[in-house]
C-alpha positions in Angstrom: 66.2 86.0 176.9 69.0 88.0 176.1 69.1 89.9 172.7 71.9 92.2 170.9 70.6 95.0 168.9 73.1 97.3 166.6 71.8 100.1 165.0 73.2 103.2 163.2 71.6 106.7 162.9 72.9 110.3 161.7 72.7 113.4 164.0 69.5 115.4 163.2 70.0 118.7 161.5 69.7 121.4 164.4 70.7 119.0 167.0 72.5 120.6 170.1 76.2 120.0 169.9 76.3 118.3 173.3 73.8 115.7 172.1 76.3 112.8 172.9 76.9 114.1 176.5 73.0 114.2 177.1 72.6 110.7 175.5 75.4 109.1 177.8 73.9 110.9 180.7 70.5 109.6 180.1 71.8 106.0 179.4 74.1 105.7 182.4 71.1 106.5 184.8 68.2 104.3 183.0 70.1 101.6 181.6 71.0 99.9 184.8 67.4 99.8 186.0 66.6 98.3 182.5 69.2 95.7 182.5 70.8 97.2 179.6 74.4 97.2 178.6 76.2 98.6 175.4 78.3 100.9 173.5 77.9 104.1 171.6 80.1 105.0 168.9 80.2 108.5 167.3 82.3 110.7 164.8 80.4 113.9 165.0 77.6 113.0 162.5 77.2 109.3 162.5 76.2 107.3 165.5 76.4 103.5 165.9 75.2 101.8 169.1 74.8 98.5 170.5 72.4 97.4 172.9 72.3 94.3 175.0 69.8 93.1 177.5 66.0 91.6 177.7 64.2 91.3 174.5 61.4 93.8 175.8 63.7 96.4 177.3 65.8 96.5 174.4 63.1 96.9 171.8 61.3 99.5 173.8 64.7 101.4 174.0 65.3 101.2 170.3 61.7 102.2 169.5 62.2 105.5 171.8 65.7 106.1 169.8 63.9 105.7 166.6 61.4 108.3 167.9 63.9 110.6 169.2 64.3 114.1 167.0 68.0 113.9 167.7 68.5 111.1 165.4 67.8 110.5 161.7 68.0 107.7 159.5 67.9 105.1 162.2 68.6 101.6 160.9 69.0 98.3 162.5 72.2 96.8 161.4 71.7 93.5 163.4 69.4 91.9 166.0 69.8 88.5 167.4 69.2 86.3 170.4 72.4 85.8 172.3 73.6 83.3 175.0 75.8 86.1 176.6 76.6 89.8 176.7 79.8 91.0 175.1 79.4 94.4 176.6 78.3 93.8 180.1 80.9 96.0 181.6 79.4 99.3 180.1 75.9 100.7 181.3 76.8 102.8 178.2 80.5 103.0 177.1 81.7 105.5 174.5 84.0 105.3 171.7 85.2 108.6 170.1 86.2 108.0 166.8 88.4 110.8 166.4 90.7 109.1 169.0 90.7 105.5 167.1 93.5 104.5 164.9 92.1 104.9 161.2 93.5 101.4 160.4 91.1 99.7 162.7 88.3 101.4 160.8 90.0 100.4 157.3 90.2 96.8 158.5 86.4 96.7 158.5 85.5 99.1 155.5 86.4 100.4 152.3 87.6 103.7 153.8 89.1 104.6 157.1 85.8 106.4 158.6 82.7 105.0 160.1 80.0 104.2 157.8 78.0 101.6 159.2 75.4 102.0 156.2 78.0 100.4 154.0 79.3 97.4 155.8 77.4 94.3 156.8 76.1 94.4 160.5 78.7 91.5 161.4 81.6 93.8 160.3 80.4 96.8 162.6 80.0 94.4 165.5 83.5 92.9 164.9 84.7 96.5 165.0 83.2 97.1 168.5 84.4 93.7 169.8 88.0 94.8 168.9 87.5 98.1 170.5 87.0 96.2 173.8 90.3 94.4 173.3 92.3 97.5 172.3 90.9 99.5 174.9 89.3 102.1 173.0 86.0 102.5 175.1 85.5 104.8 178.2 83.0 104.9 180.6 83.3 101.4 182.3 80.7 100.7 184.6 81.6 100.5 188.3 
């Protein structure tokens, strides 16, 4: 059974500046073995990540993320059974929000900044899907 989990977190105080590179490197090595695909968005302090795959592997990965000291305020925004993946082309795609048109962020929230805590999970998921269409994602799986 396939599931999609969307969560948000904040970069922990004192976490290394290259934390995103480390997370991506680990994800791109481990996720294919687990059958997990997804996207990671960040703006320097806030993370939003969607994970797709089997229920047990996605749940286990989320639990590891929630316990990871690099993350604070880890919050599930959405968790659902799915018939098919939306993010199957990425072992872990990356969206650098510093390079995203602020109008796209404004479409889904009150301000042109990433604040997944202030919008419904469905709005955050719609934002990620629009980023696929507008080619805002880097790191496509080979």
